[in-house]
N, C-alpha and C positions, 0 to 999 in steps of 0.2 A: 718196419713191420710189414710182413708180406701176407697178403690175404689170398694169394693165387690158389693154394690147395683147397682152402675153404670154399672159395667161389666156384671152383671146378666141381667140388662135391655137391654144392647146392644146385648148380645147373644140371648135373648128372641126375640128381634126384627129382627135381621139379620140371626138367625139360628146358627147351630153349625156344623162343625167348622167355626169360624169367622176369617176373615183376617182383621187385623187392621194396619193402617199406623200410625206410632208413631215417633215423632221427637226424635233424639238423646238427645235433651235438656229437654225431659220430666222429671218430678219428679222421682227420683230414686225409691221411694216407689211404683210407678205405674209399673216400670219394675219388681220389686219383686212380686207384686200382680199378674201380668200376668204370670210370671214363675210358681207361685204356682198353677195356674189354668191350667198349661200344655202348655202355649204358648211358642213358640221358635222364636228367631230372624232369619229371612230369609235374609233380606238385609236392608241397610240404603238407604234412599232416601232424598235428600236435594233439596229444591226449592229456587233458588235465584231470586231476582227481584230488579228492580229499577224503579224509576219514569222516565217518558219521558220528564219531564220539562228540557228545555235547551239543549237537545241532538240533536236538528236539525231534529227531526222526523216530517214529514209532513203528515197530515191527508188527505187522498184522498177523503173522504166523510165527510165533516164538520158537517153534520146533524146527524152522528152516535154518540150516547151518551153512548151506552153500548153494549158489545158483551158478549154472554153467550153460553155455550155448549148446543147444541140441544139434546133433549131427544129422545130415540128410541120409535117408535110407536108400538113396539111389545107388 
């Protein structure tokens, strides 16, 4: 599997150097493609989650359907 075209598009859009967040479970060929382009591992980040069904969580505002991160106005 080749990631060259995708990586080129990402770098063209985000600029260079580009910082990428990558799962430790990513395809090993992606790790090799990034290393060949000069990327280096800085740290691992894991995000764990679970559903709130049945955990006793009570919604204070029942009309709230979605929460999202606010964007900066800059």
